C-alpha positions as CSV (number, residue, x, y, z in Angstrom):
1,M,155.0,96.9,63.0
2,G,153.7,97.8,59.2
3,F,153.6,101.0,60.1
4,F,157.4,101.9,60.6
5,N,158.1,98.9,57.9
6,K,155.9,101.6,56.0
7,L,158.0,104.5,57.2
8,F,161.2,103.3,56.4
9,G,160.5,101.9,53.3
10,K,161.0,98.3,53.8
11,G,158.3,95.9,53.1
12,G,157.5,95.8,49.2
13,E,154.8,97.1,46.9
14,S,152.6,98.6,48.7
15,S,148.9,97.3,47.2
16,S,147.0,98.5,44.2
17,M,144.3,99.3,46.8
18,D,146.7,102.0,48.7
19,R,147.7,103.7,45.2
20,Q,145.7,106.9,44.5
21,P,145.1,107.7,40.7
22,E,147.0,109.7,38.9
23,I,144.4,112.1,37.3
24,Q,145.6,114.6,34.4
25,T,143.4,117.4,34.6
26,T,143.9,120.9,32.8
27,C,144.3,123.9,35.1
28,L,141.2,126.3,34.7
29,H,142.5,129.0,35.8
30,T,140.4,130.1,38.2
31,S,142.3,131.7,41.0
32,L,144.2,134.9,39.2
33,T,146.2,137.2,41.4
34,G,147.3,140.4,40.1
35,R,150.6,141.7,40.2
36,W,151.5,145.7,40.1
37,D,154.5,147.7,39.8
38,S,153.7,150.0,43.0
39,V,151.8,150.0,46.6
40,E,150.1,152.4,45.0
41,D,148.5,151.3,42.0
42,M,147.1,148.0,44.3
43,G,143.7,147.5,43.8
44,N,143.3,149.4,40.5
45,E,142.8,146.4,37.8
46,N,143.5,148.7,35.2
47,K,147.3,149.6,36.8
48,V,148.1,145.4,37.1
49,T,151.4,144.7,35.3
50,G,150.6,140.4,35.0
51,W,148.7,138.3,36.8
52,Q,149.9,134.7,38.3
53,C,147.7,131.5,38.4
54,Q,147.6,130.1,42.2
55,S,146.7,126.8,40.9
56,C,149.3,126.3,38.2
57,G,151.9,129.2,38.5
58,Q,151.7,130.0,35.1
59,N,152.2,133.8,34.7
60,F,149.9,135.7,32.1
61,T,149.7,139.2,30.8
62,P,147.9,142.6,31.9
63,T,145.7,141.9,28.3
64,E,145.3,137.7,28.8
65,G,144.7,137.9,32.7
66,R,141.6,140.3,32.4
67,T,140.5,137.8,29.4
68,L,140.5,134.7,31.4
69,R,138.7,136.7,34.3
70,R,136.3,137.6,31.7
71,S,135.5,134.2,30.6
72,E,135.7,132.2,34.0
73,A,131.9,131.5,34.8
74,D,132.2,130.0,30.9
75,R,135.5,127.9,31.4
76,V,134.0,126.2,34.5
77,K,130.3,125.4,33.5
78,S,132.0,123.9,30.1
79,E,134.5,121.9,32.4
80,L,131.2,120.6,34.7
81,E,129.7,119.4,31.5
82,V,132.3,117.3,30.2
């Protein structure tokens, strides 16, 4: 019956072992996807009109996106060292 109680929200609080800790992390923006104005321009990084991080959804200008892509390896390395 424990399954149905959990399913329908009965049975009180869950034990502390069932709870997952909330981890606050800063997105490293390592999964950027380019945006283009026309299909003909797709794939040409010089014609990107914007970038979107697929992890957090944040949008970046073409210049910001290129900067993030160039520094991606360094940012990941520094995060792993912490």
